[in-house]
C-alpha positions as CSV (number, residue, x, y, z in Angstrom):
1,M,103.1,71.3,108.8
2,S,105.2,69.6,106.2
3,E,107.5,71.4,103.8
4,R,105.4,70.2,101.0
5,A,102.5,72.2,102.3
6,L,104.4,75.5,102.3
7,I,104.1,77.6,99.1
8,P,106.4,80.6,98.4
9,L,104.8,84.0,98.0
10,N,105.3,85.7,94.7
11,R,106.2,89.4,94.4
12,S,102.6,90.7,94.5
13,E,101.8,88.5,97.5
14,H,104.9,89.8,99.4
15,M,103.7,93.4,98.7
16,Y,100.1,92.6,99.9
17,W,101.6,91.1,103.1
18,A,103.9,94.1,103.7
19,G,101.0,96.5,103.2
20,E,98.5,94.5,105.2
21,G,97.1,96.5,108.1
22,F,98.9,99.7,107.2
23,L,96.7,100.3,104.1
24,G,93.8,98.3,105.6
25,A,92.6,94.8,104.9
26,I,93.9,94.0,101.4
27,S,91.0,91.8,100.4
28,Q,88.7,91.4,97.5
29,A,85.0,91.7,98.5
30,Y,82.5,90.6,95.9
31,L,78.7,91.2,96.3
32,V,76.9,88.4,94.4
33,R,73.1,89.0,93.9
34,L,70.9,86.0,92.9
35,D,67.6,85.8,91.0
36,R,65.7,83.4,93.4
37,A,65.6,82.1,96.9
38,V,68.4,79.7,97.9
39,D,68.5,77.4,100.9
40,E,71.1,78.6,103.4
41,S,72.3,75.0,103.9
42,L,73.2,74.8,100.2
43,V,75.1,78.0,100.3
44,R,77.0,76.8,103.4
45,Q,77.8,73.5,101.7
46,A,79.0,75.3,98.5
47,L,81.4,77.4,100.4
48,R,82.7,74.5,102.5
49,E,83.3,72.6,99.3
50,L,85.1,75.6,97.9
51,A,87.6,75.5,100.8
52,S,88.2,71.9,99.9
53,S,88.5,72.3,96.2
54,F,90.6,75.4,96.1
55,P,93.6,74.7,98.4
56,R,94.7,78.3,98.7
57,M,91.4,79.0,100.4
58,R,92.9,77.0,103.3
59,G,96.1,79.1,103.3
60,I,97.7,80.8,106.3
61,L,100.8,82.9,106.5
62,V,103.7,81.0,108.1
63,P,107.0,82.7,109.2
64,T,110.2,80.9,108.1
65,A,113.7,81.8,109.3
66,F,114.0,84.7,106.9
67,T,110.6,85.3,105.1
68,Y,107.0,84.1,105.0
69,K,105.2,81.4,103.0
70,L,101.7,80.3,102.5
71,G,100.9,77.2,104.5
72,I,98.1,75.0,103.1
73,L,96.1,73.5,106.0
74,P,95.0,69.9,105.8
75,D,91.2,69.6,105.0
76,D,90.2,68.3,108.4
77,L,88.4,69.0,111.7
78,Y,90.4,72.2,112.3
79,V,89.3,73.7,108.9
80,D,85.7,72.9,109.9
81,Q,86.2,75.0,113.0
82,L,87.8,77.9,111.1
83,F,85.0,77.7,108.5
84,D,82.4,78.2,111.3
85,D,84.3,81.4,112.1
86,A,84.5,82.6,108.5
87,Y,80.9,82.0,107.4
88,R,77.8,83.6,108.7
89,V,74.2,84.2,107.8
90,Q,73.5,87.9,107.9
91,R,70.2,89.1,109.2
92,G,68.7,92.6,109.1
93,V,69.8,93.6,105.6
94,D,67.2,93.9,102.8
95,A,68.8,92.1,99.9
96,S,66.2,93.6,97.5
97,S,67.7,97.1,98.2
98,R,70.9,97.9,96.3
99,A,71.4,100.8,98.7
100,E,71.3,98.5,101.8
101,L,73.6,96.0,100.1
102,E,76.1,98.8,99.3
103,A,76.0,100.1,102.9
104,F,76.7,96.6,104.3
105,H,79.4,96.1,101.7
106,N,81.1,99.2,103.0
107,E,81.0,97.8,106.6
108,F,82.2,94.3,105.6
109,F,84.9,95.6,103.3
110,N,86.8,97.2,106.1
111,E,86.8,94.2,108.4
112,A,90.2,92.5,109.0
113,I,90.9,89.0,107.9
114,S,93.1,86.7,110.2
115,L,96.0,85.6,107.9
116,E,98.1,83.9,110.5
117,R,95.5,81.8,112.3
118,G,92.1,81.7,110.4
119,L,91.0,81.1,106.9
120,P,92.0,83.9,104.5
121,W,88.4,84.8,103.6
122,R,85.0,85.8,105.0
123,A,81.5,85.3,103.7
124,R,78.1,86.6,104.7
125,F,74.9,85.1,103.2
126,I,71.9,87.6,103.1
127,P,68.6,85.5,102.8
128,H,65.7,86.9,100.8
129,P,62.6,85.1,99.4
130,E,63.2,86.4,95.9
131,Q,66.7,87.8,95.5
132,P,69.2,86.8,98.2
133,A,72.8,88.0,98.1
134,L,76.3,86.7,99.1
135,L,79.1,88.9,100.2
136,F,82.3,87.0,99.7
137,S,85.6,88.6,100.8
138,V,88.9,86.9,100.0
139,H,92.4,88.2,100.9
140,H,94.3,89.2,97.8
141,I,97.1,86.9,98.8
142,V,94.8,84.0,97.8
143,G,94.4,85.1,94.2
144,D,93.7,87.9,91.7
145,G,90.4,89.0,90.0
146,R,90.5,86.2,87.5
147,S,90.9,83.7,90.4
148,M,87.9,85.4,92.1
149,F,85.9,84.9,89.0
150,Q,86.8,81.2,89.0
151,M,85.6,80.8,92.5
152,V,82.3,82.7,91.9
153,S,81.7,80.5,88.9
154,A,82.3,77.4,91.1
155,I,79.9,78.7,93.7
156,M,77.2,79.4,91.0
157,A,77.6,75.9,89.5
158,R,77.3,74.3,92.9
159,L,74.1,76.3,93.7
160,S,72.7,74.8,90.5
161,G,73.4,71.3,91.7
162,Q,76.7,70.7,89.7
163,A,79.8,69.2,91.2
164,M,82.7,71.5,92.1
165,K,85.9,70.7,90.2
166,P,89.2,70.8,92.2
167,C,91.7,73.5,91.5
168,P,95.4,72.6,91.3
169,L,97.9,74.1,93.7
170,E,100.7,75.6,91.5
171,S,104.0,77.5,91.8
172,P,103.1,81.2,92.0
173,S,106.2,82.8,90.4
174,M,105.7,85.5,87.7
175,V,109.3,85.4,86.6
176,P,108.7,83.3,83.4
177,A,106.2,85.9,82.2
178,I,108.4,89.0,82.6
179,T,112.0,87.9,81.9
180,P,113.7,87.2,78.6
181,A,113.9,83.5,77.7
182,K,117.7,83.7,77.2
183,W,120.5,85.5,79.0
184,H,121.8,87.1,75.8
185,Q,118.5,88.9,75.4
186,W,118.9,90.9,78.7
187,P,120.9,93.8,77.2
188,A,118.2,94.5,74.6
189,S,115.5,94.3,77.4
190,I,117.4,96.7,79.6
191,A,118.1,99.1,76.7
192,G,114.4,99.0,75.8
193,W,113.3,99.8,79.3
194,W,115.7,102.7,79.5
195,R,114.4,104.2,76.2
196,N,110.8,103.8,77.4
197,S,111.5,105.4,80.7
198,R,113.1,108.4,79.1
199,R,110.3,108.8,76.6
200,D,107.6,108.5,79.3
201,A,109.4,111.1,81.5
202,R,109.6,113.6,78.6
203,A,105.9,113.1,78.0
204,A,105.0,113.9,81.6
205,L,107.0,117.2,81.8
206,G,104.9,120.2,82.9
207,Q,101.7,118.2,83.3
208,K,99.3,118.2,86.3
209,I,97.7,114.8,87.1
210,I,94.0,115.3,88.0
211,T,92.8,113.3,90.9
212,L,89.7,113.2,93.2
213,A,91.7,113.8,96.4
214,S,90.5,116.7,98.6
215,R,93.6,116.7,100.7
216,R,96.8,114.9,101.5
217,S,96.9,112.5,104.4
218,P,100.0,111.1,106.2
219,R,98.2,107.8,107.0
220,Y,95.3,105.5,105.8
221,T,92.0,105.2,107.7
222,T,89.1,103.4,106.0
223,S,88.0,102.7,102.4
224,A,84.6,103.0,100.8
225,V,82.9,101.4,97.8
226,R,80.2,103.0,95.7
227,Y,78.0,101.1,93.3
228,H,77.5,102.8,89.9
229,E,75.6,101.5,86.9
230,L,76.8,103.2,83.7
231,A,74.2,105.4,82.0
232,C,74.7,103.5,78.8
233,D,73.9,99.8,78.2
234,Q,76.1,97.2,76.6
235,A,74.5,97.2,73.2
236,K,74.8,101.0,72.7
237,L,78.4,101.2,74.1
238,R,79.5,98.3,72.0
239,A,77.9,99.7,68.9
240,L,79.7,103.0,69.6
241,A,83.0,101.1,70.0
242,K,82.5,99.3,66.7
243,Q,81.8,102.6,65.0
244,L,85.0,104.0,66.4
245,G,86.9,100.9,65.4
246,S,87.8,100.0,68.9
247,S,86.6,98.1,72.0
248,A,84.1,98.9,74.7
249,N,87.0,98.8,77.2
250,S,88.9,101.5,75.4
251,V,85.8,103.7,75.1
252,V,85.1,103.4,78.9
253,V,88.8,104.3,79.6
254,A,88.6,107.3,77.2
255,V,85.3,108.5,78.9
256,L,86.9,108.1,82.3
257,C,89.9,110.1,81.2
258,N,87.6,112.9,79.8
259,S,85.6,112.9,83.0
260,F,88.8,113.5,85.0
261,L,89.9,116.3,82.6
262,A,86.4,117.9,82.9
263,L,87.2,118.5,86.6
264,E,89.7,121.2,85.5
265,P,88.4,122.5,82.2
266,D,90.5,125.6,82.1
267,N,93.9,124.0,83.0
268,P,95.9,123.5,79.8
269,N,98.4,121.3,81.6
270,A,95.8,118.9,82.9
271,V,96.3,115.2,82.3
272,A,94.4,112.1,83.3
273,V,96.6,109.1,84.2
274,I,94.9,105.8,84.5
275,R,96.7,102.6,85.5
276,L,95.3,99.6,83.8
277,S,95.5,96.0,85.1
278,L,97.1,93.4,82.9
279,D,96.8,89.6,83.3
280,L,100.3,88.2,82.8
281,R,99.1,84.6,82.1
282,R,99.2,85.3,78.4
283,F,103.0,86.0,78.6
284,F,104.0,82.7,80.2
285,P,105.7,80.2,77.9
286,P,103.3,77.8,76.2
287,G,102.2,75.0,78.5
288,Q,103.3,76.9,81.6
289,Q,100.3,79.3,82.0
290,P,99.1,79.1,85.7
291,E,95.5,78.8,86.5
292,F,95.0,80.2,90.0
293,G,96.8,82.8,92.0
294,N,98.2,86.3,91.6
295,F,99.5,87.1,88.1
296,V,98.7,90.7,87.5
297,S,100.9,93.6,86.5
298,S,99.8,97.1,85.3
299,F,100.7,100.0,83.0
300,A,99.6,103.7,82.9
301,V,98.0,105.5,80.0
302,R,98.1,109.3,79.9
303,A,95.3,111.4,78.4
304,T,95.3,115.1,77.5
305,R,92.3,116.9,76.0
306,Q,91.4,115.7,72.5
307,A,89.2,117.3,69.9
308,T,86.8,114.4,69.8
309,L,86.1,111.1,71.7
310,A,87.4,109.2,68.6
311,D,90.7,111.0,69.0
312,Q,90.9,110.1,72.7
313,V,90.0,106.5,72.0
314,R,92.7,106.3,69.3
315,S,95.3,107.7,71.8
316,I,94.3,105.2,74.4
317,D,94.4,102.3,71.9
318,A,97.9,103.4,70.7
319,Q,99.3,103.6,74.2
320,T,97.8,100.3,75.2
321,K,99.3,98.5,72.2
322,E,102.7,100.1,72.9
323,H,102.6,98.9,76.5
324,M,101.5,95.4,75.5
325,A,104.4,95.3,73.0
326,R,106.8,96.2,75.8
327,Y,105.6,93.2,77.8
328,E,105.9,91.0,74.7
329,R,109.5,92.2,74.2
330,R,110.2,91.7,78.0
331,E,111.2,95.3,78.3
332,N,109.8,95.6,81.8
333,A,112.0,92.8,83.2
334,L,114.5,94.9,85.1
335,P,112.0,97.1,87.2
336,L,109.7,94.1,87.8
337,M,112.6,91.9,88.9
338,V,113.4,94.4,91.6
339,Y,110.2,93.4,93.3
340,E,111.3,89.8,93.1
341,W,113.9,90.7,95.7
342,L,111.2,91.4,98.3
343,P,111.9,88.2,100.3
344,I,115.5,89.5,100.7
345,I,114.4,93.0,101.6
346,G,112.0,91.5,104.2
347,R,108.5,92.5,105.3
348,T,109.7,94.9,108.0
349,L,111.8,97.0,105.7
350,Y,109.3,97.0,102.9
351,S,106.4,97.9,105.3
352,H,108.7,100.8,106.5
353,F,108.9,102.0,102.9
354,I,105.1,101.9,102.5
355,V,104.5,103.8,105.7
356,K,107.1,106.5,104.9
357,S,106.0,106.9,101.3
358,K,102.4,107.6,102.5
359,A,103.6,110.0,105.1
360,K,105.7,111.9,102.6
361,G,103.2,111.7,99.8
362,S,105.7,110.2,97.5
363,F,103.6,107.4,95.9
364,P,103.4,108.1,92.1
365,P,100.1,109.9,91.6
366,V,97.4,108.5,89.3
367,S,93.9,109.6,88.5
368,C,92.7,106.1,89.2
369,H,93.4,102.4,88.8
370,F,91.0,100.7,86.3
371,S,90.4,97.0,86.1
372,N,88.0,95.4,83.5
373,L,86.9,92.1,85.0
374,G,85.0,91.2,81.9
375,N,81.7,89.6,81.1
376,A,80.1,88.0,84.2
377,E,77.6,86.1,82.0
378,A,80.4,83.6,81.7
379,L,79.9,82.8,85.4
380,Q,76.4,81.5,84.8
381,P,76.4,77.7,84.9
382,T,75.0,75.4,82.2
383,D,71.3,74.8,82.8
384,P,71.3,77.1,85.8
385,Q,68.8,76.6,88.6
386,V,70.1,79.9,90.1
387,R,71.3,82.9,88.1
388,L,73.6,85.8,88.9
389,T,71.8,89.2,88.5
390,E,74.5,91.5,89.9
391,L,78.2,91.3,90.7
392,W,79.9,94.2,92.6
393,P,83.7,93.6,93.0
394,S,85.9,95.7,95.2
395,T,89.5,95.7,96.4
396,L,91.9,98.0,98.1
397,S,94.4,100.3,96.4
398,T,96.6,103.3,97.4
399,A,94.5,105.3,94.8
400,V,90.9,105.4,93.6
401,I,90.3,102.0,91.9
402,I,87.4,101.5,89.4
403,G,86.2,98.2,88.3
404,L,84.0,97.2,85.3
405,V,81.7,94.2,85.0
406,S,79.2,93.5,82.2
407,L,76.2,91.5,83.1
408,G,72.6,91.3,81.9
409,G,73.0,94.0,79.3
410,K,74.4,96.5,81.9
411,F,77.8,97.8,82.8
412,L,78.4,97.8,86.6
413,L,81.1,100.1,87.7
414,P,82.1,100.0,91.4
415,I,84.3,102.8,92.7
416,V,86.6,102.2,95.7
417,Y,88.5,105.0,97.4
418,Q,90.5,105.7,100.5
419,R,88.5,108.1,102.7
420,D,91.5,109.7,104.3
421,E,92.0,111.8,101.2
422,T,88.9,111.5,99.1
423,D,85.5,112.7,100.2
424,D,82.0,111.4,99.2
425,P,81.0,114.7,97.3
426,A,84.1,114.3,95.1
427,I,82.9,110.8,94.1
428,D,79.3,112.1,93.5
429,R,80.6,114.9,91.3
430,F,82.7,112.5,89.3
431,R,79.8,110.1,88.8
432,Q,77.6,112.9,87.5
433,I,80.3,114.0,85.1
434,L,80.8,110.4,83.9
435,D,77.1,109.9,83.3
436,A,76.9,113.3,81.4
437,Q,79.8,112.2,79.2
438,L,78.1,108.9,78.4
439,V,74.6,110.4,77.8
440,A,76.2,112.9,75.4
441,I,77.8,110.2,73.2
442,A,75.1,107.5,73.5
443,P,71.8,109.0,74.7
444,P,69.8,106.3,76.6
445,T,66.2,105.5,75.8
446,V,65.2,106.6,79.3
447,A,67.4,109.0,81.0
448,T,68.6,107.9,84.4
449,S,70.8,109.3,87.1
450,P,72.7,107.8,90.1
451,A,69.8,109.0,92.3
452,T,67.2,107.2,90.3
453,S,69.1,104.0,89.4
454,P,67.1,100.8,90.1
455,A,67.2,99.2,93.5
């Protein structure tokens, strides 16, 4: 393999590699449900072309003298062989049943992906005469949620007979998005970070973070994903957001916060802490925004009890704007640059930190991690022959992670959790509280519950 085929890992990718296996398979598994029968040979051809058009989908982890890099395999006979290992047609699952798809998603999500030898992804096509499904699992080292959306969009276009466009292979560094443009701006950046840290620490004094954990575990076991359709459609939630002078995203975050707080209604010190994903592409200098890879950071919002939902939404909006301004002012440069030293620290030492932190319970607690992946209608191709009817994303996290996808007038909300600390009844209770909160603020035309949600 030539040096030109070796791509350095960025800080997120070094973290994923250090946690791989200890946390589980750090992959993104997306369940794609279609509206009509599709020939299996076309699905197979679409995924093989995806491996050709997106070079990182042919990536393997290669050890160098002091670190690891992503080696891009030539698109040849050997990739054909590895493709045959990565792709399968799955029999015995009823694709018309959301419950059966969820059960298979849980099995597939926990399967390991060979990063050193095989392709960094797996796919299972589930045939059906009316509504087939594709379960598509890609290791997080390949790309983030936006990158996954790009690939799902490419697959949908190919299934509708459209040519797949090649994706460029780019430098993955996040440094231009997080550091000051000039050296003389660093003192102000560090001073801003120090002030923010002190202010955040004072705000957290005496508070108890509400989580769904039933116990503390010294190690990870397996993860689970639960499908949940919000008990409020897009039109009503967006109308409510407009009435509150905010966005649907902020309303969902506020309702999630209130749902966590409802778990301990008599605790005056209760606080919900939700870590929100942030795409860093917008912070790159003009003309340098990358297209494909891992470019996500995050920040946490804290929610205490508020008199009204409007007050909670205003609080969430104010915190979000403040954190966005910190990124704009490059005030997170110092702590984020520490992670840029991961190649020097090395995988062994960083994996040691991860394992020890889990055993000691010293990971910073949060109620959940929340990621709004956006409107999946944008993934529908022009003049589609096949349409997307459902999209259920999932990925691994050290805490409960909740996604949000809007599609077909509905909000789909997958919940992923580590089973070593969080039990199924805790997730069921949280879903019931969440639905009750939504029904109270925007009563549906026909009341539904998780138990009666459509198949």
